[in-house]
Structures are given as structure tokens and as C-alpha cells.
N, C-alpha and C positions, 0 to 999 in steps of 0.2 A: 504494500500500500504506500503510495507516494504522498509526501507532505505537500499540501496545497498552500504555499506561502501567500498566495493572492488573498486568501480569506483573512490574513492578519496584516495586510499591507498597511492599513491605516494605523494600526498600533505601532508598527515598525517606524512609520514616518513620524508619529508623535514622539517616540523615544529619541529618534535621531535629532529632531528639531529641539527637543528639550536639552539634550546634551550640548548641541551647538550653542544654544542660548546661554546656558550656564557657563560654558567655556568662554563665550564672548564677553559676558559680564565680568568674569574673572580676569581675562586677558586684558581687555581694554581698561578695566578698573585699575589693574596693577600698573598698566602703562601710564594711565593718567596720574595715578598716585605717585609713580616714580618720577614724573615730570614736575609736579608741584607738591609741596608739603607746607602747611601753615601759610599758604599763598606764596611761598618762596620757591624759586626754581631749584630742582634737585640736580646736583651734578655729581659725576663719578669721582673717585679718588684720583683717577688719571687726569681728569679735567682740573682738579684742584692743583695737582702738581704742576700742570702746564701754566695755570694762572699765577701761582706764587713764584714760579721760576722767572717770570717777567717783572716781578715786583720785589720790594724790600719789606721785611717784617717791621711792623709798627704796632706795638701793643697798646698804644694810646690813640689809635686812629679815631675812635668815637669822640674822645675828649677833645682832640685837636680840631675836629670838624664841628664841635658844639652840638653833637648829635646824641641821641639816646636810643637804646634798643627797646622796642615796644611790642606789646600784644594788644591788638584792637585799639591802638592809640595810647594805651597806658604804659608807663615806663616799667619794664620788668625788673623785679628785685634781683640783686646780685650779692652773693657772698664773696666779698672782695678777697678775703684771705685764701679761699679755695679757688677763686676764679671761676665760680659757677653761677649761671643764671638759672632761676627756678620758674617752672611753668606748671600751673595747676591744670590737671586734666581729669575728666570723668572716668571712673572705672566701670561705668555702666554701658559705654558705647565702644564700638570697634574703631571708630574714626577719631582723628585728632581734631580738636576744636580750637578755633581762633586764628587770627591772621598776624603773622610776625612782620615787622618792618623796621627800618631805620628812619628816624625823624629828627629834623633839626628842632632844638628846644624852642627857638623863637618863631621860625617861619613854618615849621612842619615839613617843608620840602627838604630833600637831602640829595647830595651828589654821590652818596655812597651806594654800593650795591651789596645785597646780602644773598647768599646761596646756602641751601641745606645740603650738607654732604651726604651722599647716598649711604644708607645703613640698613642692613637686613632686619635689624630690630625695629625699624619703623613699621614693619608688617606684623609685629608681635607686640601689640600695645600693652596688654596686661603684663607680660613678662618684662618689658622694658621699664614699666613703672615699678613693679615689685622688686626688680633687681637693681634699681638705682642706676640704670644704664646712662652713660654719658653720650649725648649726641653732639655733633660738631657743626658749626655754622661759619662760613667764610665771609668776611667783610672786606671789600676792596674799594679803592679809588684808582685813579689812573697809574699811580706810582707805588702804592704800598698796599699791604694787606694785614689782616689780623684774624686769627682763629679764635672763636669763642665757643664755650662749652655750655650746654643746657642739660638740665635734669628735669624729668617729668615727675611730679608728685600727684598721687591720686587723692590728695586732700586739698581743701581750700587753702589759699595762701594769703597771708597778711604782711604788708610791708609798712613799716613806720619810718618816716624820714624827718629828722629834726632840723628845723631852721634856726631856732634859738631856744635857750632855756631861761627860766625865770624863777628864782627862789620865791617861795611864798612867805612874805613877812606880814604877819597878822598881829596887830596890837590893838584891834578894835574891841576886844572883850568878848568876841565870839569864841567861846571855849571849844566848840566842836571843830571849827576851822583851825584854831590854834593847836590843838592836840592831834587831830586826825587828818587835816587837809593841809598840813604844813610842808609837805614834800615838794621838792623842786618840780616845776611843771616844764614839760618839753613841748614846745609848739612847733607844728609842722604839718605834715600830710600823712593820712592813712589811706592805703589802697588795699582793697580786698578783691582777690581774684577767686572766682568760684565757677568751676565747670563740673562740680560734683553731682549736679542733678541729672546729668545724662540727657539733656534736652537738645543735643546737637548744636545748632547754630546759636542758641540762646545762651551765650557765654556772658555771665553777669559780672561786671566790674564796678565797684563803688570806689570813688576816689574823691576825697574831700579834705578840707582843712580840719585839723584835729589837735587836741591837747591830750597828753598822756603822762602818767607818773607811776612810780613803783607802788605796789600795793602789798598787803599782807602783814601779819604780825609775826607769827613763828616763821613763816616762809620768807620773810624779809631778809633773813640771814643767809639764805641759800645763794649760791653763785648764779643759779638760774632764776631770774626775777619774774614776778608776776606784774601785770600792768592793769591800771584803770584807764580806759580809753573813752574819750568824748569827742563827738563830731561837732564842728562849728560852722555857722554861717559866716558870710563875709563880715557882718557887723559884730561877730564874736558871740552871738547868742547860740543856744543849743540847736542842733539840726538832727532830726530823726532819720535813721536809715534802717532799711530792712536787710539784715545780714544773714546769709546762709539759710534764708527762708524761715527764720525763727520769729520774725515780727519786727515792728518798727520801734526803735529806741535811739536816743542820742547817747546814752551811756552804756558801756559794755565792760566786761571784765575778761582779762586773759590770764587764766590760771596755768601755772607752769607744770603741774603734775609731777613735780620733782621727787616727792617723797614716796610715791606709790610705785613700787617695783613692777607692777603689772600694767600700769597706765589705764586700767579699765574701771577702777572703783567709782570715781566721780560720775562718769557718764552712765554706768549701770545703775547706780543708786538714784540719780536724778530721773532716769527713765522709769524706774519702779515707782517713784512718787507720782510721776505723771500718770501712770496706769491707775494708781489709787484715786487721784484727783478726777480722772476721766470717768471712773466708775462711780463717783460720788457727785453727780451733777446737781444734787439738791443743796450742796454746801460749797461756798467759795474757798477753795484751797489750792488754786493754781500756783505752781512752784516755778523755779528757775528752769531754763532749758540750756542745753550745751551741745556743741558740735566740735569735733576735732579740727585742727588746722595746724599749719606750720607758720613760723614767725621769723621775719628778717627785720632787724632794727639797725638802721644806719649802715647798711652794707655788711652786717654781721648775722649769719644764720644762727638762730637761737633754738631751733629744734621744734619738738611737738608741744602743742598747747591745747587748752580747752577754751573755746570762746563761749562766754556765759551771757545769755540773755537774762538780765537780772530782774528781781522782783521790785516793782515800783507801784506808784498809785494808779498807773494806767493798766498794768497787768492785773491789778486787783480791783479795778473799777471802783475806786474810792470816792467818797464825797468829801466836802471840806471839813466835816466834823470827825472824819475817820483818822486813824493814826497808824503809822508803821514804826515799830521799834526793831532795831537790829541788835542782837545779842552777840557780842564779840569775845566773851570770855565766860568761863564756867562758874565764877564766883559772883553771887548776887551782891548788889551794893548794900551798904548799911543804911539804916533809916535816917540817921543824921546827915549823911552825905547826900541822900536823895532829897531830903528837905532843903538842903543848901542849894541844890540845883534848881529846885522849884522857886525858892525865894529870889534867886538871882536871875531868873528867867533864862536858864541854860537849857539847851536841847540835848544835853549829854550828861549822863551820870555813869561813869565807868562801872560795868562794861556795857552799858545800854546807850545806844545812840538813837535819837528820834530822827528818822529819815523822811518823814512826812507828817504834818505839813512843813514846808520850808519857811513860810512867812506867817507870823502871828504877832499880835500885840501882847498877849498874855499867855505864856506857855502852860500855866497851871492846869487849865481844863484838859489839855492834851496829855499831861502826865497822870491825871487822876486814874485812868484804867490800869496803868502799870503800877501805880501806888497801891491800888486795891489788890492786884495780883501778888505783889511782893509782900504786902502785909499778911495775907492769908496763906501764902506758900512758904514764907521764910521768917518774917519778923515775929508774928504771933500766929503760928499755924492753925488754920481752921478750915478743914477740907470741905465742910458743909458750905461755908461762905464762898470758898474758892470755886466750888463747882457751879455757883450761880453766874459766874462771869465767863465760864468756858462753854464753847459749843461741844457737846459731848460726842457727837459723831466725829468731829474733827480731831479731838484729843484721842479718841479711840483709834482713828486712822494713824495718827502720829505715833501712838504707843505701839501699834502693830508694826509700823514701818521701821521704827528704831530697833525693834527686836529682830526683824527679818534681815536688815542690813548690818546688824550688830554695830550700830553707829556709836562707838565709844566716846566720841567727841561732840555729840550732838544732843545731849540730854537737856541742857539749858543753853549752853554755848552753841554758836553756829546755827541759830534759828532766827526767824523773823516772827515777831508777835504782831498780828494785825488786830487792832481794836476797831470794830465796826459799830457805829452808833445806830441802834435799832430804830428805824423809822416808825413813828407812832408810839415808840416806847420812851423810856426815861433812863436807860442805861446802855452800856456797851456790852458786846459779846466779843470774846477774844479767840483768835484762830492762830495755831502754830504751824509754821511752814519751815522745812529744813533747807539748809544750803551748806556748801563746803563739805563734801562727803568723802574726803580722802581717807579718814580713819574708819574704815568699814570692813566687813567680812574678815575679821580676825586681826587686822592691823590696829595697833593702839599707839598713842603718843608716849614717848619717853624723852627725858631731858638729856639727850645725847646726840649732838650734831654729827658725830662720826658715823652714825647709822641713819642719818637723815631724820632724826627724831622719831624713828619708827621701829617697832618690833612686833612680832606676832604673839598673840595670846591664844593658845590652842583650845582654851576652855569655851565650849559652845553652849554652856548653860548659864551664862551671865545675863541678868536682866538689867538693861540700861534704861534708867528713868530717873527723873527728879524725885526726891523723897516724898513730897506732898502728892505729886501726881501718882506715884506708886501706891500711896495709901488709898487714894480714891478707887483704884482698881483692885487692890488686895482686899479692901473691905466691901467691894461691890456697891459703892455708894450710888444710890438711885439706879441700880442695875447697870453700872458702868462696865464691869467686867463681862457681864452677860452680853452687853452690846458689842464689846470688843470681840468676844468669841464668835458671835454671829457674823460680824463683818470679816473676821479671819476665815471662817468657813467659806464665805462667798469668794474671797480673793484667792484662797488656797486652791480652790477648784478650777481656777483659770490662770491668771498671769503670775500667781505666786507658787505655781507648781515647780518642783525641782527642775523639770525639763525646761520650762519657760525662763527661769532665772539663769540657768546655765547657758541656754541658747543666747540670751541677751549678752552675757559675758563673752561667749565665743564670737558672736557677731562683731562686738567691739574690738576684740583681739584681732580678728581676721581683717577688719578694716585697716588697722594699723600695720599689719604685715603686708597685705596686698598693695597698700599705697606706697610702700617703701619707707614710710615715716618712722616706723619702729627702729629699723636698722640705722637710719640717719641720726636719730636722736641718741641711740645707744653709742654710736661712734663718737658723737660730740661730747656726751656726758659719760664717758667710759669709766669714771670712778664709781658710778652707781651701778649695782648689779641688777639691771632691768632684765626681765625674763618673759619669754613668750609662753612659757609653760604655766598654765593656770590650773593644773590638775589638783594642786593642794587647796586652792581657793574653792574649786568645785566640790572637793571632798568636805571642806568646811561647811559649805552651803547644805549639803546633804545631812550632815550631822546636826547642824543648827536647826534645820527645818524639822527633823525628827524630834528634837527636843521641844520645839515650839508646838508641834502637833499635840504632844502630851500636855503642854502648858495651857493651850487654848481648848483642849478637849476636841480636837478635830476628829471627825468620824468618817470622813470621806476616804477616797483612794487617790491621792494626788499622783500625777504622772511622775515617774522617777527615772 
């Protein structure tokens, strides 16, 4: 019996046409790709040799022409010591995003030419980013040339450029500014490159005037500095910007992540609080947000950072009678010291800073909610009275969260207390929101700079809580512990399962590895034993959650 190929001719034609189409897309795509990259002509190494043979080396060619190397018109940051330019790229796409060019600082036009040197790694984007691969670009004029090197990072990139600095001399009697805002200010420009959303041609660059200064208390002694960053309009007033899709704000924080050997604790913890807040739509407890980035300051690569979208009156949707208190240390102030601040109209009484409102004629009404809290929690403990100013759902959420994350440094310290004036009522209700979550999942503070003030406490059975708040739950005042157990049951069955928590950790770890940022940061801060291995942290999570299941009486079957 003969095979009748005519019956299958149309299938054969479709297969052949499909193969030809795929080959054509691949072939012509590669050809087009090989001719231009980042809108630069791609030239072979042989062509490079021919061009430089006709010219002399000039490593100052850009400077002498008054030019800058740009991406979509914004000056690319350079690590001067290493001679590397950095370009932010999305890890979600296979194509490279953005247009590179050489621009005159004054006119924009340039008589220089730029060429991308052909490199096989250009066709292996993910590997090039992860492996910290160095690409070469040739810059020429008629007589000279310069080779420059670029590195692709899979994270957003922030560049701070200082134009001048100004010491803060405050003798006005504003005690908050005198003690906490006295750092030297650096005025200049902040540029944020973000291709991390994977939206192809929608490469977002924010570049504005800015002022920044060192921030942190314990972390201020570290060689790797944290920063407070504020964007400015031309007239010097605050300017709101939406950075990394976190929302609009004029004020941002750059945390160094220096003391956390895993680099994942802050982001994991803040994400978990967001999960809790999202699951509690009936109460206002929105927290801070964070995304990873890399930072270059005045031509010096600083490594991996966390960009924080902070808590403020806008994120909390506050009215003019509401108050934000920021707790910066774990020791509550004494009653006489607190009274002194009220009498002198101060908006700070260590360790508490009133962050909102900023303007007032008489500070006393805004201190009253915190005075009530401190009186009944510390000075003359009365948990019955204390409970009347607390939102019990919020304090239950906070109690659960502190235990899940084992937040050893966030029982009173490193929290925001939000006092909301109840409309139609006659008193305030207070909400607690965490921030600064580096001492979590087994890490605790020690007074030893040689170990970055950090050591591991393997005990997974510690209950972290203020004494008076603990009494509210241990005595089940007004059903407080029963409420906490109910909410724990709900959360444990979803985003607080072992699997969910560990996946969040692994996703954060993988983002740092795949972006190449972990290795670059480790190479820069080689004295700190950073590690990609988070197995011990995950083991801590499993043991901690097993303990908490018994503590809260969990009866479900959380995924493990």
C-alpha cells in the first residue's frame, strides 16, 4: 500500500511555512539586534581595532568635549573608582530597554560618536545581568577614542549628585530640629532609573533637585550610610514623586541593610505587615513599603539599599486633629521630662518625636493621647484604662505580627503610634504600625560593632511585647487574646503559612541574586559575611510558627 502524500499536503505546507516564519523572525531579529543595541550601532571587535588604530587613546574624551553619557537623556551614574557605568534593566523582559547617547551638557548636541561593541552576552540578558557581565562601548571623535564599560543591574538604580553642602545651624529653640535635623544637608540632584516593571519601552526616569542627609541612630556608625532623601521644586518647596510604583511622596528613606547578613529581613517583614493590613480593610493600619535598589553617590557605588516609602499623614489619610508619633528608642520617657516638653511647646520628648502635625500654636492637645498612653502603660499602669484608647483589632494584629517576625527591636521602639480623633466622639483611638524591621527572624541587637551589632538568638519561644500590652493579652482583657487567636487562625491559613512566608523570603533572595546586586554588594562590603543561604532562617520560621500555633491554639493545617 502506497503512502498518499497528497492527502497531507496542506499540513506539510503549514509546517514548512511555520518553520520558515520562525527562522525568519529569529534570523532577521538577530541581524537587526546585532546592528543596533540601546539605539547604538553595534560593531565587531575587528571594527573596533580598525577605528582605534586610527586614533589616540583619550580617557577624558567626554570631559574635554563637555559631554555626558546618557540613557533616555538622563546622565548615567558612574562608579569612578571602578570605571563602570550602571544601567538598570528589567529582569522580566528579553529585550534591552532605553536609548544610550552622548550629549553635550549645554546644547544637547554632540560631535562624539558612540558604538556598542559586539558581545555574545547581549543575547543572554538574564545571564548577563546575574553574572555582572561587563559590556564595552567605544566613544570616538575624529582624532581620539575612549572605551567605557557598562554593567546591567536588574534592580532600580538611584544616583545622588551633590552640588553643595550646608550645615544645619539651628538656634531657634526648635528642639526637634536641633537634636534630630541637625545633620549637614547635601543639595543637588537625585535621579532614579527604573526599568524593573518589565513594560518594554516605558522606561521611567525621575530626575529632580533634591536634598539628602545621613540618617539612623545605631546604623549611623556603620561605614555604609543610610540616607533621608527629599525632592525639591525650583523654589525649594517639597515636590512629590512616584518612585518604583510605591506612590507619591516628597520624602523617602534609603536604608543600607548593612547589619542583616541575609538582606531579606526588612522587605519580608514589611510585606507581611502589608498582607495583614490588606486583610484588615475595616481598620486603618497601612504601613511603610520598600523596594530594593542600588545606590551611587557622587560617583561612588554604595551597593544594595532599600528604598522606603514612609508613613506620613497622606498614607494614613489624617485630619488636622490627628497625630503621628515616631518611637525611636525602647525606653519610655519619664513623666517629668514629658511634662517639660508639653510646657515648653516641644514636639519631641526622647524617644518620641511628633511627626504630624508640623504646625501648631499649642502642642499640648496633640501630646494628650500619648500622655494618656504613657500614663497607663508605664507611669501608673492601668490596663483597663489603657485598653480604652487602643483599637483592639489593630493591637491584636500588631501583637501577632511581632511574634511571627520575632521582631526583637520593635516592641515599643521602631513603631509609629497614630492617634486618630474619632469623628463625632470626644477622644482619640491609637493605632500601632511597625517600621525598621532588620532585627527579625532570630536576629537581635547586641552592643558590639565588630559583629554589626547583630547576633542570632536561636530561642523560638520568646514572646516580644511591651509589659502592659502583654498583660492585656495574658489576662484576656475584654476578650483581647481570644480576638488575637481568631485573627491568627485566619492569617495562618493563608499568607502566614510556612510555605507563604518562606516563599516570600526566597523571592526576595532570588531577586537579589538574579539582579547581580547581591554579589556586587558583597564584593564592596567584603568585611561583612553576607550569605545567600537562608536555610537557617527558614528553619527558624518553621520552629517559630510551630511554637506560635500552640501559643494561639491554632487548629488548622497550615501548609508547611
